[in-house]
mmCIF file of the C-alpha atoms, coordinates in Angstrom:
data_MODEL
# 
_entry.id   MODEL 
# 
loop_
_atom_site.group_PDB 
_atom_site.id 
_atom_site.type_symbol 
_atom_site.label_atom_id 
_atom_site.label_alt_id 
_atom_site.label_comp_id 
_atom_site.label_asym_id 
_atom_site.label_entity_id 
_atom_site.label_seq_id 
_atom_site.pdbx_PDB_ins_code 
_atom_site.Cartn_x 
_atom_site.Cartn_y 
_atom_site.Cartn_z 
_atom_site.occupancy 
_atom_site.B_iso_or_equiv 
_atom_site.pdbx_formal_charge 
_atom_site.auth_seq_id 
_atom_site.auth_comp_id 
_atom_site.auth_asym_id 
_atom_site.auth_atom_id 
_atom_site.pdbx_PDB_model_num 
ATOM 1  C CA . MET A 1 1  ? 4.879   -1.967  -13.128 1.00 0.00 ? 1  MET A CA 1 
ATOM 2  C CA . ASP A 1 2  ? 3.944   1.727   -13.034 1.00 0.00 ? 2  ASP A CA 1 
ATOM 3  C CA . THR A 1 3  ? 4.657   2.691   -9.431  1.00 0.00 ? 3  THR A CA 1 
ATOM 4  C CA . GLN A 1 4  ? 3.049   6.109   -9.819  1.00 0.00 ? 4  GLN A CA 1 
ATOM 5  C CA . ASN A 1 5  ? -0.223  4.468   -10.870 1.00 0.00 ? 5  ASN A CA 1 
ATOM 6  C CA . LEU A 1 6  ? -0.044  2.070   -7.907  1.00 0.00 ? 6  LEU A CA 1 
ATOM 7  C CA . ILE A 1 7  ? 0.482   4.966   -5.512  1.00 0.00 ? 7  ILE A CA 1 
ATOM 8  C CA . ASP A 1 8  ? -2.456  6.807   -7.070  1.00 0.00 ? 8  ASP A CA 1 
ATOM 9  C CA . MET A 1 9  ? -4.694  3.736   -6.666  1.00 0.00 ? 9  MET A CA 1 
ATOM 10 C CA . ALA A 1 10 ? -3.540  3.245   -3.069  1.00 0.00 ? 10 ALA A CA 1 
ATOM 11 C CA . ASN A 1 11 ? -4.251  6.915   -2.333  1.00 0.00 ? 11 ASN A CA 1 
ATOM 12 C CA . ARG A 1 12 ? -7.810  6.486   -3.601  1.00 0.00 ? 12 ARG A CA 1 
ATOM 13 C CA . ILE A 1 13 ? -8.250  3.527   -1.255  1.00 0.00 ? 13 ILE A CA 1 
ATOM 14 C CA . GLY A 1 14 ? -6.784  5.669   1.529   1.00 0.00 ? 14 GLY A CA 1 
ATOM 15 C CA . ASP A 1 15 ? -9.241  8.485   0.746   1.00 0.00 ? 15 ASP A CA 1 
ATOM 16 C CA . PHE A 1 16 ? -12.137 6.107   1.333   1.00 0.00 ? 16 PHE A CA 1 
ATOM 17 C CA . PHE A 1 17 ? -10.825 4.790   4.657   1.00 0.00 ? 17 PHE A CA 1 
ATOM 18 C CA . ASP A 1 18 ? -9.602  8.208   5.849   1.00 0.00 ? 18 ASP A CA 1 
ATOM 19 C CA . SER A 1 19 ? -13.192 9.177   6.684   1.00 0.00 ? 19 SER A CA 1 
ATOM 20 C CA . MET A 1 20 ? -13.414 6.467   9.346   1.00 0.00 ? 20 MET A CA 1 
ATOM 21 C CA . PRO A 1 21 ? -13.369 7.831   12.904  1.00 0.00 ? 21 PRO A CA 1 
ATOM 22 C CA . ASP A 1 22 ? -11.131 5.003   14.192  1.00 0.00 ? 22 ASP A CA 1 
ATOM 23 C CA . ARG A 1 23 ? -7.671  5.489   12.621  1.00 0.00 ? 23 ARG A CA 1 
ATOM 24 C CA . GLU A 1 24 ? -6.442  2.003   13.568  1.00 0.00 ? 24 GLU A CA 1 
ATOM 25 C CA . GLU A 1 25 ? -9.476  0.470   11.876  1.00 0.00 ? 25 GLU A CA 1 
ATOM 26 C CA . ALA A 1 26 ? -8.817  2.642   8.815   1.00 0.00 ? 26 ALA A CA 1 
ATOM 27 C CA . LEU A 1 27 ? -5.162  1.528   8.624   1.00 0.00 ? 27 LEU A CA 1 
ATOM 28 C CA . GLY A 1 28 ? -6.233  -2.103  8.908   1.00 0.00 ? 28 GLY A CA 1 
ATOM 29 C CA . GLY A 1 29 ? -8.901  -1.589  6.246   1.00 0.00 ? 29 GLY A CA 1 
ATOM 30 C CA . ILE A 1 30 ? -6.395  -0.149  3.785   1.00 0.00 ? 30 ILE A CA 1 
ATOM 31 C CA . ALA A 1 31 ? -3.956  -3.002  4.384   1.00 0.00 ? 31 ALA A CA 1 
ATOM 32 C CA . ASP A 1 32 ? -6.692  -5.623  4.161   1.00 0.00 ? 32 ASP A CA 1 
ATOM 33 C CA . HIS A 1 33 ? -8.007  -4.223  0.877   1.00 0.00 ? 33 HIS A CA 1 
ATOM 34 C CA . ILE A 1 34 ? -4.548  -4.147  -0.692  1.00 0.00 ? 34 ILE A CA 1 
ATOM 35 C CA . HIS A 1 35 ? -3.765  -7.649  0.589   1.00 0.00 ? 35 HIS A CA 1 
ATOM 36 C CA . ARG A 1 36 ? -7.017  -9.153  -0.675  1.00 0.00 ? 36 ARG A CA 1 
ATOM 37 C CA . PHE A 1 37 ? -7.358  -7.459  -4.048  1.00 0.00 ? 37 PHE A CA 1 
ATOM 38 C CA . TRP A 1 38 ? -3.847  -6.648  -5.278  1.00 0.00 ? 38 TRP A CA 1 
ATOM 39 C CA . GLU A 1 39 ? -1.682  -9.288  -6.887  1.00 0.00 ? 39 GLU A CA 1 
ATOM 40 C CA . PRO A 1 40 ? 1.741   -9.974  -5.319  1.00 0.00 ? 40 PRO A CA 1 
ATOM 41 C CA . ARG A 1 41 ? 3.699   -8.035  -7.982  1.00 0.00 ? 41 ARG A CA 1 
ATOM 42 C CA . MET A 1 42 ? 1.619   -4.933  -7.294  1.00 0.00 ? 42 MET A CA 1 
ATOM 43 C CA . ARG A 1 43 ? 2.131   -5.240  -3.530  1.00 0.00 ? 43 ARG A CA 1 
ATOM 44 C CA . ARG A 1 44 ? 5.894   -5.760  -3.945  1.00 0.00 ? 44 ARG A CA 1 
ATOM 45 C CA . ALA A 1 45 ? 6.199   -2.650  -6.151  1.00 0.00 ? 45 ALA A CA 1 
ATOM 46 C CA . LEU A 1 46 ? 4.128   -0.513  -3.774  1.00 0.00 ? 46 LEU A CA 1 
ATOM 47 C CA . LEU A 1 47 ? 6.117   -1.652  -0.730  1.00 0.00 ? 47 LEU A CA 1 
ATOM 48 C CA . ALA A 1 48 ? 9.392   -1.043  -2.581  1.00 0.00 ? 48 ALA A CA 1 
ATOM 49 C CA . SER A 1 49 ? 8.300   2.551   -3.187  1.00 0.00 ? 49 SER A CA 1 
ATOM 50 C CA . LEU A 1 50 ? 8.381   3.105   0.593   1.00 0.00 ? 50 LEU A CA 1 
ATOM 51 C CA . ASP A 1 51 ? 12.159  2.660   0.543   1.00 0.00 ? 51 ASP A CA 1 
ATOM 52 C CA . GLU A 1 52 ? 12.807  4.881   -2.475  1.00 0.00 ? 52 GLU A CA 1 
ATOM 53 C CA . PRO A 1 53 ? 13.151  8.649   -2.268  1.00 0.00 ? 53 PRO A CA 1 
ATOM 54 C CA . ALA A 1 54 ? 10.227  10.481  -3.849  1.00 0.00 ? 54 ALA A CA 1 
ATOM 55 C CA . ALA A 1 55 ? 11.157  11.389  -7.411  1.00 0.00 ? 55 ALA A CA 1 
ATOM 56 C CA . GLY A 1 56 ? 8.274   13.686  -8.249  1.00 0.00 ? 56 GLY A CA 1 
ATOM 57 C CA . GLY A 1 57 ? 4.958   12.505  -9.557  1.00 0.00 ? 57 GLY A CA 1 
ATOM 58 C CA . VAL A 1 58 ? 2.202   11.246  -7.280  1.00 0.00 ? 58 VAL A CA 1 
ATOM 59 C CA . GLU A 1 59 ? 3.043   11.444  -3.587  1.00 0.00 ? 59 GLU A CA 1 
ATOM 60 C CA . MET A 1 60 ? 1.785   8.718   -1.259  1.00 0.00 ? 60 MET A CA 1 
ATOM 61 C CA . SER A 1 61 ? -0.743  10.006  1.277   1.00 0.00 ? 61 SER A CA 1 
ATOM 62 C CA . ALA A 1 62 ? 0.141   9.863   4.958   1.00 0.00 ? 62 ALA A CA 1 
ATOM 63 C CA . ILE A 1 63 ? -2.610  7.381   5.830   1.00 0.00 ? 63 ILE A CA 1 
ATOM 64 C CA . VAL A 1 64 ? -1.513  4.971   3.077   1.00 0.00 ? 64 VAL A CA 1 
ATOM 65 C CA . ARG A 1 65 ? 2.135   5.249   4.137   1.00 0.00 ? 65 ARG A CA 1 
ATOM 66 C CA . ASP A 1 66 ? 1.159   4.593   7.772   1.00 0.00 ? 66 ASP A CA 1 
ATOM 67 C CA . ALA A 1 67 ? -0.925  1.559   6.768   1.00 0.00 ? 67 ALA A CA 1 
ATOM 68 C CA . LEU A 1 68 ? 1.875   0.098   4.647   1.00 0.00 ? 68 LEU A CA 1 
ATOM 69 C CA . VAL A 1 69 ? 4.500   0.610   7.348   1.00 0.00 ? 69 VAL A CA 1 
ATOM 70 C CA . LYS A 1 70 ? 2.308   -0.800  10.106  1.00 0.00 ? 70 LYS A CA 1 
ATOM 71 C CA . HIS A 1 71 ? 1.168   -3.831  8.071   1.00 0.00 ? 71 HIS A CA 1 
ATOM 72 C CA . ARG A 1 72 ? 4.249   -4.359  5.911   1.00 0.00 ? 72 ARG A CA 1 
ATOM 73 C CA . GLU A 1 73 ? 4.828   -7.927  7.071   1.00 0.00 ? 73 GLU A CA 1 
ATOM 74 C CA . GLN A 1 74 ? 1.221   -8.918  6.320   1.00 0.00 ? 74 GLN A CA 1 
ATOM 75 C CA . LEU A 1 75 ? 1.373   -7.246  2.895   1.00 0.00 ? 75 LEU A CA 1 
ATOM 76 C CA . THR A 1 76 ? 4.703   -8.732  1.817   1.00 0.00 ? 76 THR A CA 1 
ATOM 77 C CA . PRO A 1 77 ? 4.037   -11.644 -0.536  1.00 0.00 ? 77 PRO A CA 1 
ATOM 78 C CA . ALA A 1 78 ? 5.754   -14.937 0.090   1.00 0.00 ? 78 ALA A CA 1 
ATOM 79 C CA . ALA A 1 79 ? 8.807   -15.556 -2.058  1.00 0.00 ? 79 ALA A CA 1 
ATOM 80 C CA . PRO A 1 80 ? 7.987   -17.505 -5.229  1.00 0.00 ? 80 PRO A CA 1 
ATOM 81 C CA . ALA A 1 81 ? 8.709   -21.218 -4.994  1.00 0.00 ? 81 ALA A CA 1 
ATOM 82 C CA . ALA A 1 82 ? 11.924  -22.346 -6.657  1.00 0.00 ? 82 ALA A CA 1 
ATOM 83 C CA . VAL A 1 83 ? 11.469  -24.443 -9.748  1.00 0.00 ? 83 VAL A CA 1 
# 
């Protein structure tokens, strides 16, 4: 999974919601969009990037980072069922 591409996509979502006057609503909108439209592998990779030091490339915007931190539990996919 290309984490830099995921961060870029998340930043574009953040750009849309950043224009909202209510920041809490914007953070919830970002989290809701990612939860509803991103598959679990994408969400796991994006959330994992929060814990990794930035290694150049695309930097996550502040509003996206805030949304992911605030809604991390909601965004974390359930563990796959054991077979």
